[in-house]
C-alpha positions in Angstrom: 54.3 102.2 282.4 50.5 101.6 281.3 48.1 99.8 283.7 45.0 99.6 281.1 43.7 103.3 282.1 46.7 105.4 283.2 49.9 106.0 281.0 53.2 106.9 282.9 56.2 108.3 281.5 59.3 108.0 282.9 62.0 110.6 283.1 65.9 109.3 283.3 67.9 111.2 285.8 69.7 114.6 284.7 68.0 114.0 281.2 68.0 117.7 279.3 66.1 118.0 275.7 65.8 121.4 274.0 63.5 121.4 270.8 64.6 124.0 268.1 62.3 125.2 265.1 65.3 126.7 262.6 63.3 127.9 259.5 61.1 124.9 259.6 63.4 121.9 260.2 63.0 120.7 263.7 65.8 119.5 265.4 65.7 118.2 268.9 69.1 118.3 271.0 69.2 115.8 273.8 72.1 114.3 276.3 72.2 110.4 276.8 69.7 110.6 279.4 67.3 113.0 277.5 67.6 110.5 274.4 66.7 107.7 276.7 64.1 109.2 278.1 62.6 110.2 274.4 63.1 106.6 273.5 60.8 105.5 276.6 58.4 108.1 275.9 57.7 106.5 272.6 58.0 102.8 273.6 55.1 103.8 276.3 52.8 105.1 273.5 53.8 102.1 271.0 52.6 99.7 273.9 50.0 97.3 273.3 46.4 98.7 275.1 47.3 102.2 274.8 44.6 104.0 272.8 44.5 106.0 269.6 45.6 109.4 270.5 47.3 109.1 273.5 49.8 111.8 274.0 52.4 113.8 275.7 52.8 117.4 275.6 56.5 118.1 276.1 57.2 122.2 276.5 59.6 124.7 277.4 60.0 123.9 281.5 57.5 121.4 281.3 60.3 118.6 279.9 62.1 120.9 277.7 65.2 123.2 278.2 64.2 126.8 278.2 63.8 128.3 274.5 62.4 125.2 273.3 59.6 124.7 270.7 56.7 122.7 272.4 56.8 118.9 271.2 53.8 116.7 271.2 54.2 113.2 271.1 51.2 111.4 269.8 50.2 108.1 269.1 47.8 107.7 265.6 46.8 104.4 264.4 44.7 105.8 261.3 45.9 104.4 258.0 
């Protein structure tokens, strides 16, 4: 949700998300709740009023499973 100043990212119960870097190929593995969570994060970033550069850091033990590569979701409106 956004309230014009703060962006809130919500998590589905039981969400599991892992990000793997397999020799330059990035693989995002997630259960159904994790996929819904990621979709929600992307929709939040896409909403009208969300500023260019708004982003979310996902890291091992901060949203991602142990052993995951870090992932940043960022809005970029540059052409």
